[in-house]
N, C-alpha and C positions, 0 to 999 in steps of 0.2 A: 496665454497669460497664466502663470502659476498662481494657485489659490491656496487658501487655508480652509480647513473644514473641522468641525467638531463632531466626533463620533463617540457615542456613549460617554460623553463628558471629557473626552481626551482630544487635544488639539493636534491635528495632522497638517503637515506642510507638503504641498505637492512638489515632487521632484520632476516627474514627467507625466504624461497622460495616464500611465498605468502604475505609477510608483509613488507612494506616500510615506512620509517620515514623521515619526514621533521624536521630537528633539530630546536630547538627554537632559533629564532633570532629576533632582533629589538623589536617590541612591542608585539610579541607573548608571551602569558602567559603560554602556554603548547606546546609541540611538536605536529605536525600533523602526523597521521598514516593512511596509505592507504592499504587496502587489494586488491591485484591485482597480476596477472601473469606478467611476463616480456613482453609477447606479448601484453597485454592490454596497458601497459605503453608505449611501443614503437609505437603502432598503434593508438588505439582509443583515448588515452589521450594526445598524443603528441601536438596537437593543440587545446586542450580544456581548457577553463578558469577554469574548475572545480578544478584543483590542486591548483591554486591560491586562490580559494574560501576556500579550506581546511585551507590554511595559514591564511586567513582573519578571519575565525571563531575562530581561536586560540587566537584572541585578545579580545574575549567577557569577560567582567568582571565576575569573579567568576567561569570561566570554570575549570573543573576538569580533571586531567590526560592527556587527549588527545583531539584534534579535529580529529574525525574519519570519514573515508569514506569507504563505502562498494564497492565491485567490479563492481556494476552497476552504479558507479558514472558518472554523466555528469552535465554540467552547469545548474544552476538554479537561482532563485531569492535570492540573499544574500548567503544562504547556497547552496552547491551543492546538487543536487538530489542524494540521496545515502549518505547523511551526517548525522552524529550522534554527539551530544554534550550534556554533562551533566553539569549543573551549580548549584552552591551551593544554596540551597533553601532559606537560610536566608540572604546571602550576594551577591548572584548572580542575573542574569537578565533572562528575558524571551524575546524571539525575534520571531515575527510572520514569519520572513523569515526562521526560523528553523522548521516551521510547514508547510508552504506553503499555496497557495490559496485554494486548494481543501482539506479542513479540513476533516480528517478521510476518505480520499480516502482509500479504503481497498478491501480485497478479501474474498470471502465466497465460501466454497466448500461443496456441498451436494452430497451424494452418493445414489445410487439406488441398487435394487437387480437384475436389468436387464442386460443381456449380449448384447453387441452391435450387435453381429451376428444375434440375433433373431428379431431385429427390423430395420435392415439396410435399407430395402426397403422403410420403412416409414420415414426415416430420413429427406429427403427434405421437406416433409409435416410438420414434427415436427418443423423444423427450420422456415418455413413459418409461422406457427401458433404462435411460440414464438415471432417472429418479429411483428406480428399483435396484440398480447396481451400485450406486454411490450413496453410502449412508449420509443422511442429512439431519439437521436439527440439534437441539440441546442434548448433550450426552450421547450423541450418535456414536455407534460402535459397529464393528463387524465387517469392515472392509477386508481385513485379513484376520487370521486367528489371533487370539489374545497373546501378546508378546510376553516373554519372560523378562524379568528385570535386566538380565544380562544382555538380551537382544535389544531392548529399549536403549540401554546405554551405548550400544554400538551405533544406533541411529543418532543419538545425541552427539556423537563424535564424528560420524561419517556423513550426515545429512542425506542429500538425495542420491549419493553414491550407493547407499544401502538399498534403496528402491530399485535402482538400475541393476544391481547385483541379483536382486530377487525377481527380475524379469519385467519390472514395471517401467519399460522404456529402453532407450538405446544409449550407448556410451557418448554419442554426439550430443545428447541432451545436456550433459554436464557442461559442455563448452558454451552453451547458450543460456546458462543460468548465472545470475549475478554471484560473484565469488566462487564460481564453479560449484555452487550448491553446498558449500561447506566452509565454515569458519574454523580455522585451525586452533584457535585459543580456547575452544570449548572445554569445559570440565564437568562431566556428568556427576562427579562426586560432590559437587556443590549444590545439587538439587535436593530438596527435602523429600522425605518418603511420600508425603501427600502429593507433591508435584509428579513424582514418578508414577504413583498409583493412578493418577488422572490420565497419564499418557499411555498406559499399558494397552488400552483397547481403542485408542483414537487415531492411530496411524491410518491415513487414507479416508478420513471423514471430513465432511464439508462444514458442519457446524450450522449455526443459525444466524439471525440478524441480517446484516448486509452482505454476508457471504453467499456466493452463488457459483453455479456453473451455467454459462450461457452458450447456446448455439447461435452464432451471429453470422450475418452476411456482410461482406465488404461492400458498402453502399456508395462510397465516393473515394476517389483518389485525388489527393492534393499535390503530391510530389511523385511523379512517375518513376524517376530514377531511384529514389530511396525505397519506394514500394516494391520495385522490381528486385532490389537487393534483399529486402525482407521476405520476398516470395509471395507478395500479395497482389491480387487482381480483382477487378470489379465483378461482383456476382459470386465470389468465392465463399464457401462455407468454412468458418473458423470456430475454434473453441476458446472461450475466455473463462479462466478459473480465478476466483478470488476467495482466499481463505488464509488461515495462519496457523499458529501453534496450539490452538484449541485450549482445553483446560490446563494443560501442562504449562503453557506460556503464561496464562493468567496467574497460576499459582506461583510461578517464579517471581513475577512482578509483585504480587501480594506479599510473599515472604520477604523479599529484599526491601520493600518499602518500609516494613517494620524495622529492619536492621538499620537502614540508612536514615530513617527519621530520628532514631536515637543518636546515631553518630553525627548527624547534621547539627544537633544541639551541642554536642561535645566539641565540635570544631569551631563553635562560636559564630557560625554563619548567620547573618541578619538578612532574612528573606521576607518579602511581603506576603508570601503565601506558603503555608506549611506543606502544601502539595508539591512544592518545588524542592523538597528534601533532597539533599545531594551529599556526596562524599568526594574528597580529592581522588582523582583518577589513580594516583599512585599509592593511595592508602589500601589497607587490607580489605576494608569494606568495599571500596571502589573496584578493586581487582576481582574480588569474589563475585560481585554483581555482574561485572562485565563478562567473566567466564561463564557464569550461569546463563546470562542472556544469550550468549553465543550458542550454547547448547540448545536452548529453546528455539533459536533461529534455525539451527540445523534440523530440528524436528519439523519445523514449518516447511522448509524446502523439501524434505522427504515426503511430507504430507501432500504437497501439490504434485510431486512427481508420481506418487501412487495414483492419485485421482486422475491425472492425465493418462496414465496407463489403463485405468479402468474405462475411461471415456473412449480411448482408441479401440479397445476390445469391443465395446458396445456399438460403436460406429460400424465396425467390420461385420459383426454378426447381424445387426439390424438391417444394414444395407446389402448384406450378402456379397461383399467384395473382398479382394485381396489387398495385401499391404501395398503393392505397387499401384493398384487402382485408387486406393485411398490417398496415398501421398502425404501421410501424416508426419509433420515436422514441427518441432518446437521453434517458435520465432524468438521468444525471450521470456525469462522469468525474473522479476525484480521485486524487492521488498519496499515497504513504506512505513514500517515502525521499527526503527533500529538505531543503534549508535555504532559508528565506524571510526577507526583510527585512520586518518588520511592526511596527506600533505597538501597544503594549499598556499598560494602566494598571498601574503597579508602585508600591506604597505610596502610592496616590492620585494619582500623577503619570504622565502619558502619556510613554512612553519608546520610542525606536526600538531594536529588538533584532533579532538574527538567531536565528530559531527553527529549531532542528534537530529534525526529526521522522524518526526511524529506526524503521520498523515501527510508525508512528503516523500518523494521518490528521487533516486539518483537520476541525473540527466547529463552524463558525460559527453563531450563533443567529439567530433572526428579527430582521429589521431591519438586518443587516449589509450594507454597500454592496459587499462583495466576493463576494456570491453572486448568482445570476440573479434578476432582478426578479420572475419568476414564483414564486420561493420566498421572497419577502420576509416573508410571513406564517407560513411553516412552519419556517424555518431550512434550512440547507444539507443536502441528502441526504448521509448517511454510510453508505457501503457496507462491510459487514463479512462477507467470505466465511468459511465454516467449512471443513469437509472435504468430499470429494466423495461421501460416503455418507450424510450427514445433512442439514444445512441451512446457509443463510446468512441474513443479516439486512440489512434496509434500516431505517435510523434517520434522525433529524434532529437537527442541532445544537441545544443548549439554552443558556440564559443562563449557567449555572454554568461552562461550558467556558471562557469568557473570564475569569471570576473566578479559576478554579483551575488551568487546564491550558494557558494561552496558546491557547485555542480548539482543543484537540486531543482526540482519542479513540483508542481501540484500532483496530487495522486487520485483525484476523483472530482465529483460534483460538489460535495459538501451539503450537509442537511440545512434546510430552512424551516422544517417542522420537527419538533421532538417526536419521539415514538408515541408518546401519549396523545399528542395533538393529532398525529397522523391517523391513529386509531379512531379518534372522534370524527375526523374528516371522512373516513371511509365507512362510517356506520350507516347501514341501510342501503349501501350501494353494491351492485354486482360487479366486484372488481375484476373477477376472472373474465367476465364478458367485456369489460372495458379494455382489458389487455388484448383479448382476442380481436377486438375491433381495430387495434393497432397492428395486428398481424403477429401477435406474440402468444405462443402456446406455453402455458405455465403449469408446473406441478410443485406443490409445497405442502408442508405438514399441516398447515391450517390457515384460517382467515387472518389471524393476527400478523403473521410474518408478511403476508401480501400487503395488508393495509399499511404496515410500518414502512414498507419499501416502495410504495407507489411513486410515480413520477412527481406528484404534487408535494412530496416530502423533501425534494431535492432542488438545488439550484440547477439551472440549465447548464450542463457541462460544456456546451459549445462556447458559452460566454467565459467560463473559467479558462478553457484552453486558449481562447483568443487573447486573453490577457498575457499569458505566458508566450504565445507565438509572437504577438506584436511587441513584446518586450525583448525579443531575441534570445530568450532562454531555451526555447524549443522550436522545432519546425514541424508543422502539421504534415502528416504523411497520408493518413487514411481515416475514414469514418466508418465505424461498424454499426450495424443495426441489429438488435436482438430479434430472433424469430422463435427461440425456445429457451425457457429458463427453468432451472430447478433450484429450490431454496429449502432451508430447514423450517 
């Protein structure tokens, strides 16, 4: 029986077990739709402003079909984190709040031929060496020599191709990176001097907060055929990297929010939240932001490519093995804070739209021409990290993603505690010992980062993934368990 439910003062109607709709009212141009279990709505979302933000996004000029939210939804700037919105390319708007401050924050998974059991005794040394070799934390620098502005601008145009040219990876890595690691519309000349300055020494750095590099073990296989195509097997050692465009991307967002906030008023948009400031995609302000955002996205892909190269080198030297023995290969790299121009079927007609994915990731199904040929039969790998004490998931895009979510899925667990509250929860506890009891070796800059990122601060990612899997948006492939973590 379909039900109705009040969440944070907003009435939701049940579409099916895992999908709820906010009917169109007032200035909403489309309904809102939230993928969630009843438990999530009753508990995590009951006092979260994120549901109200789903309603707010539905006011964006040119928005198509629905204002969407994935099951890891939580409050963000303008858009909820976990929000997806597609706007008409010709008559709609682009909103920096629909991308976020950390442009092209994303996840990269690399596999090895190593079984965890064979190197378990050397794991603490491996984690220590990874922490020493990969710069982490706020303002982290030094992975490679400080770049000249000319060289930085090459990165902004070439993305991860630059890192591969510099020896941080293989040409084949490009094929297994979303958009082949480079958006061609990038314009480095549209970045401020401050944005460029912040990027000069941050290529190949991990950053702080929820960014991490994990040494994981493949703990469970759900779909043997897809796992085999992805090169995954039970007991296998893999590397999971989560980071973005660092201070450069933050500055790009900050700079263009000021520009677009002014233009939003001049275009006469009536929006319920000033954080939804937007500009027509075809306007000068919209085009400038879009090209600058793409440059920051390229910086992020390059960043993850360098970090992966450093991780591979560290694995080889620490374990004392050759390339062939290590069998190090990129499974996939994808982003979850970005706006993309895509073509989707809307009311039976193909339409060009700008898809904002903010804390949401692409999940294209089998047969898509936008995923690697090797994955044509499986669908695109979808990487969904959880928390550093439990597990993460590898999934694959499924047909319903294009029908319902503009080819999008959840991107992680989603917070249930603010950073401040998580700090209070961790006060007086030996958090490193707690993680070690779970079998996780961790190195971080300090107590604060560990406390803010403990499992208690996050939803159980398995519940989030199950909502998407049971909705037919993705198909679960494998579960990863962290055994080593480095953080800022």
